[in-house]
C-alpha positions as CSV (number, residue, x, y, z in Angstrom):
1,M,95.6,43.5,141.4
2,H,93.9,42.7,138.1
3,L,90.2,43.4,138.2
4,H,89.1,39.9,137.7
5,D,91.2,38.7,140.6
6,L,89.9,41.5,142.6
7,L,86.2,40.6,141.9
8,R,87.0,36.9,142.6
9,A,88.6,38.0,146.1
10,W,85.4,40.2,146.5
11,R,83.1,37.3,145.8
12,A,85.1,35.0,148.0
13,E,84.6,37.5,150.8
14,I,80.6,37.9,150.2
15,V,80.1,34.2,150.3
16,G,82.5,33.4,153.0
17,N,81.2,31.6,156.2
18,K,82.5,34.1,159.0
19,P,82.5,37.7,157.5
20,T,83.6,40.3,159.9
21,V,83.3,44.1,160.0
22,A,86.0,46.6,161.3
23,V,84.9,49.2,163.9
24,A,87.9,51.9,164.1
25,D,89.1,53.5,167.3
26,G,87.0,56.7,167.6
27,E,84.1,55.2,165.5
28,D,82.7,53.1,168.1
29,R,80.0,55.4,169.5
30,G,76.7,53.7,170.2
31,F,78.7,50.3,170.5
32,P,78.4,48.9,173.9
33,A,81.8,48.5,175.6
34,A,81.4,44.9,176.2
35,V,81.2,44.2,172.4
36,L,84.7,45.3,171.7
37,V,86.3,43.6,174.8
38,D,88.6,41.1,173.6
39,R,88.0,41.4,170.1
40,E,90.7,40.7,167.5
41,R,92.3,44.2,166.8
42,F,94.5,45.0,163.7
43,T,96.1,48.1,161.8
44,I,94.8,49.6,158.8
45,P,95.6,52.6,156.8
46,A,93.8,55.6,157.7
47,R,92.4,56.7,154.5
48,L,94.4,55.0,151.9
49,R,95.2,58.1,150.0
50,R,98.6,58.4,148.5
51,D,99.6,61.4,150.5
52,E,98.3,60.0,153.8
53,R,100.3,57.4,155.6
54,E,98.9,57.5,159.0
55,T,97.4,54.2,160.3
56,L,94.5,53.6,162.8
57,K,93.5,50.7,165.2
58,A,90.2,48.6,164.5
59,S,88.3,46.0,166.3
60,L,86.7,43.2,164.4
61,V,83.0,42.1,165.2
62,P,80.9,39.5,163.5
63,A,79.2,40.7,160.3
64,R,76.8,39.5,157.5
65,H,76.4,40.1,154.0
66,A,73.1,40.1,151.9
67,P,73.9,40.5,148.2
68,G,71.5,41.2,145.5
69,R,70.7,38.9,142.7
70,P,73.0,38.7,139.9
71,G,72.4,41.5,137.2
72,D,71.7,40.3,133.7
73,D,71.7,42.0,130.4
74,D,68.3,43.5,130.7
75,L,69.3,45.0,133.9
76,L,72.5,46.5,132.4
77,D,70.6,47.8,129.2
78,E,68.1,49.6,132.0
79,L,71.1,51.4,133.6
80,E,72.9,52.3,130.5
81,A,69.6,53.7,129.1
82,G,68.9,55.6,132.3
83,L,72.3,57.2,132.3
84,D,72.9,57.3,128.5
85,I,76.5,56.6,128.8
86,A,78.7,53.4,128.1
87,L,78.9,51.5,131.3
88,P,82.5,51.1,132.5
89,R,83.5,47.6,132.5
90,P,84.3,47.2,136.1
91,L,80.9,48.4,137.0
92,E,79.2,46.0,134.7
93,L,81.0,43.0,136.1
94,L,80.2,44.2,139.6
95,I,76.6,44.3,138.6
96,R,76.7,41.0,137.1
97,L,77.8,39.8,140.5
98,H,74.9,41.4,142.5
99,D,72.4,44.1,141.8
100,G,73.0,46.0,144.9
101,G,72.9,44.4,148.3
102,D,73.9,45.3,152.0
103,F,77.5,44.1,153.1
104,Y,79.4,44.2,156.2
105,V,76.3,44.7,158.4
106,P,77.2,44.1,162.2
107,D,75.7,41.0,163.4
108,V,75.7,41.5,167.1
109,P,72.4,41.8,169.1
110,E,73.9,44.0,171.5
111,I,74.6,46.7,168.8
112,P,71.5,49.2,168.3
113,D,70.1,48.9,164.7
114,V,71.0,52.7,164.2
115,E,74.6,51.7,164.3
116,S,74.1,48.4,162.4
117,R,74.0,49.8,159.0
118,G,76.6,48.5,156.7
119,L,77.8,49.2,153.1
120,S,74.6,49.2,150.9
121,L,75.4,49.2,147.3
122,L,72.6,50.7,145.1
123,T,70.5,48.6,143.1
124,V,70.2,49.6,139.3
125,T,66.9,51.1,140.0
126,E,68.1,53.2,142.7
127,M,71.1,54.0,140.7
128,V,68.9,55.5,138.0
129,A,66.8,57.5,140.6
130,A,70.0,58.8,142.3
131,Y,71.5,59.7,139.0
132,E,68.5,62.0,138.1
133,E,68.9,63.7,141.3
134,I,72.7,64.2,140.9
135,V,72.3,65.5,137.3
136,G,69.7,67.9,138.6
137,G,71.7,69.1,141.5
138,V,74.7,69.5,139.1
139,R,72.6,71.7,136.6
140,D,71.3,73.9,139.4
141,A,75.0,74.4,140.8
142,L,76.2,75.4,137.2
143,A,73.3,77.6,136.7
144,E,74.1,79.5,140.0
145,M,77.7,79.9,138.8
146,D,76.8,81.0,135.3
147,P,80.1,79.4,134.1
148,D,82.1,80.6,131.2
149,D,84.2,77.8,129.3
150,S,87.2,78.2,131.7
151,D,85.0,77.8,134.8
152,I,83.7,74.5,133.3
153,E,87.2,73.3,132.8
154,R,88.0,74.1,136.3
155,V,85.2,72.2,137.5
156,A,86.2,69.2,135.4
157,G,89.8,69.5,136.9
158,R,88.4,69.3,140.2
159,F,86.9,65.8,139.4
160,G,90.6,64.8,138.6
161,A,90.0,64.8,134.9
162,R,93.0,65.5,132.6
163,G,93.7,65.8,128.9
164,D,91.0,64.0,126.7
165,S,89.1,62.9,129.6
166,R,88.7,66.5,130.9
167,D,87.4,67.4,127.3
168,A,85.0,64.7,127.4
169,L,83.8,65.8,131.0
170,V,83.7,69.3,130.2
171,A,81.5,68.6,127.0
172,E,79.1,66.4,129.2
173,L,79.0,69.2,131.7
174,D,78.3,71.6,129.1
175,A,75.2,69.5,127.9
176,V,73.9,69.3,131.2
177,H,74.3,73.2,131.9
178,A,72.2,73.6,128.6
179,G,69.5,71.2,129.9
180,A,70.5,67.6,129.2
181,N,69.1,65.0,131.6
182,T,71.6,62.3,131.0
183,G,74.9,61.6,129.6
184,L,77.0,62.8,132.6
185,G,79.8,60.6,133.9
186,I,79.0,60.6,137.5
187,I,77.6,57.2,138.7
188,P,76.1,56.8,142.0
189,L,77.3,53.6,144.1
190,V,76.3,54.2,147.7
191,R,74.0,56.7,149.5
192,A,75.7,57.8,152.8
193,P,73.3,57.0,155.7
194,G,71.3,59.7,156.9
195,S,72.1,62.2,154.3
196,R,71.7,63.0,150.5
197,N,75.4,62.5,149.8
198,Y,76.5,59.7,147.5
199,I,79.7,57.8,146.9
200,T,80.1,58.0,143.1
201,Y,82.2,56.6,140.5
202,V,83.5,59.2,138.0
203,P,85.0,57.3,134.9
204,H,86.6,60.4,133.4
205,A,88.6,61.2,136.6
206,G,92.2,59.9,137.5
207,R,93.7,56.9,135.5
208,G,91.1,54.7,135.6
209,G,88.1,56.8,137.2
210,R,87.6,57.7,140.7
211,V,85.5,56.9,143.6
212,G,84.6,59.5,146.2
213,F,81.8,61.6,147.6
214,A,79.5,63.8,145.9
215,F,78.0,66.2,148.4
216,S,74.4,67.5,147.8
217,D,75.1,70.9,149.5
218,A,77.7,71.7,146.8
219,G,75.4,70.6,143.9
220,Y,77.4,67.2,143.7
221,L,80.6,69.3,142.3
222,P,83.7,68.6,144.2
223,E,85.6,71.4,145.9
224,D,88.9,69.8,145.3
225,T,90.3,66.5,143.6
226,M,90.9,65.2,147.2
227,E,87.3,64.4,147.5
228,Y,87.9,61.6,144.9
229,A,90.4,59.6,146.9
230,F,90.2,56.1,145.4
231,E,91.8,55.4,142.1
232,G,89.2,53.4,139.9
233,L,86.4,51.2,141.2
234,E,89.2,48.4,141.8
235,G,91.0,50.7,144.2
236,W,87.8,51.4,146.2
237,L,86.7,47.8,146.4
238,L,90.2,46.8,147.3
239,A,90.2,49.3,150.2
240,I,86.8,47.9,151.3
241,L,88.3,44.3,151.5
242,K,91.7,45.3,153.4
243,S,89.8,47.4,155.8
244,H,87.0,45.0,156.3
245,A,84.6,47.9,155.5
246,C,85.9,50.0,158.2
247,R,83.4,52.9,158.3
248,R,86.0,55.5,158.2
249,I,87.4,54.1,155.1
250,V,84.1,53.6,153.3
251,L,82.2,56.6,154.1
252,T,84.9,59.4,154.5
């Protein structure tokens, strides 16, 4: 799906009259049983990775969206200055739709608040703060490794970067290892509830960037490329739309 078509579909979902959120089998702890009785059920891909074809069953419950205000040029300038990288076009367009917001929040009174957290996209201000945390974590992890050139190349490869993109990421990682506070192409999108982990967008990875977890206890460096499962920001947004933001899809 073309980026602009996907963003139109995303916008249509966000302003729709009757949004729903999927609760996957095995992910319904804390949901009163009566909430899921007689709900519409459907089948979705388990993780949407190319090498995993298993599916899972999910139930649909009412949800609500609370998008942030549309981002303007000043906001985009703030983010670009805070990260010191050129913003990827998909991210720029997404921020122009809304500066963060809460999406796919279960809207059922019987569901406890702790289980009612939806998908919370970071605002630009939160992105900049999270980015500083991630760059600091990467620097500490690299310092502990005391890497040589081949080690840095292997780290870039674990992000899924190849060819010229890997060379660019290697240069950025080298700069961070030398003390740079910005200029690293790891952009936080979502903080995983109850943790210091982030879902991030890595423009240098894959064919059009990759979206996946950055784990705080690993210094935000991936153990392998499978931690970055979605090809491009477009792939991640499409997965959310197809799965109605099933938590197993969004947060694993």
